[in-house]
N, C-alpha and C positions, 0 to 999 in steps of 0.2 A: 109473359104469360105466367101466372102464379102455379106453382107445382103443389101437390096434394100428397098427403101421406099415403094414400092408395097407390099413387102414381110410383112413388119410390119402392114400395113393397113389390110392386108389378115389376119395375125395372131389375129390382135385384133378382127377382125370380127369373127374368129374361135371360140375364146374363149368367146366372147360376152361382151368385155370390152368397156368401153367410153375411150377417150383420157385421161380424168380425172384419171381413174382408172389404166391405163397405167403408168402415171406420179407417180401415189402414190404407186404402187407395185415396180417401178423401182427405185424411189428416184431420179428422174429427173423432172425437170421443163415443165410445159404443153407447153411452148414456145418451148422446146426443142423436145418434141414429134411432135408438128406441123411441125417443121423444118426437123425431121426425115422421116416424112411421106409426104413431099411436092413433091419429085420427085421419078420418076419410077427407075432410075438408082442408082448406089452406094450412099450411105449416106455420107454426107460432115460435120457431127457434130463429137465432140470429141468423140475419140475412147472409153474411159470409159463410156460415156454415151450410146454409141451403146451396149457395153457389158453389161451394167445394164439393158437395156431394153430386149435385147437378152435373159439374164439370166432369167428375169421374166417371159416371154414367154415360155421358156424351162421348168422352174419349174411348168407351168401350164399345162405342156404335149405337148407343140407345138415343132415340128421338122422342121427345116429349111432344104430344099431339093434342090438339083441343078438339078434334072431331068427335061427334057422338059422346059429347060431355068431355070427359078427360081420359088420357090413356098413354100408353108407350108402344113404341115398336122400334125394329132396327132400321136405322137410318138407311135411305135408299142411297145406293153408290152410284158414282157417275163413271161413265165408261163401259166398254163392254162386260158382260156378265163373266164370271170366273166359269168355264166350262169343266174344270175338275180334270180328271185323268179318265182317257178311253180305256176300256178292258185291255187293249195290249199293251197300255203303259203299266199296267199294274205288276209291281215286283214284291218280293218280301222286304226290300228296303223301304217302301213306301205305304207299307200294310200299317194301317193304325187301328 
């Protein structure tokens, strides 16, 4: 599935990354990130750069989806859901 600039912008917002963070995590230049995000349609940068950026997002848990046009979401995890901490388990050590 081809990825769009709007998907990359949305994915970056989903994981809370700056353009600089995406460039660093994917190993592409900041100008490349800007060029990739500049259009709502298919991206017109080099395919290896698109793959590197997409892989960085996927490693962060982002899934690129074709439903309802195109979009992004956090990938569904397999296995039982994380139940987190119960109130009786809360301490100052695990307070974030």
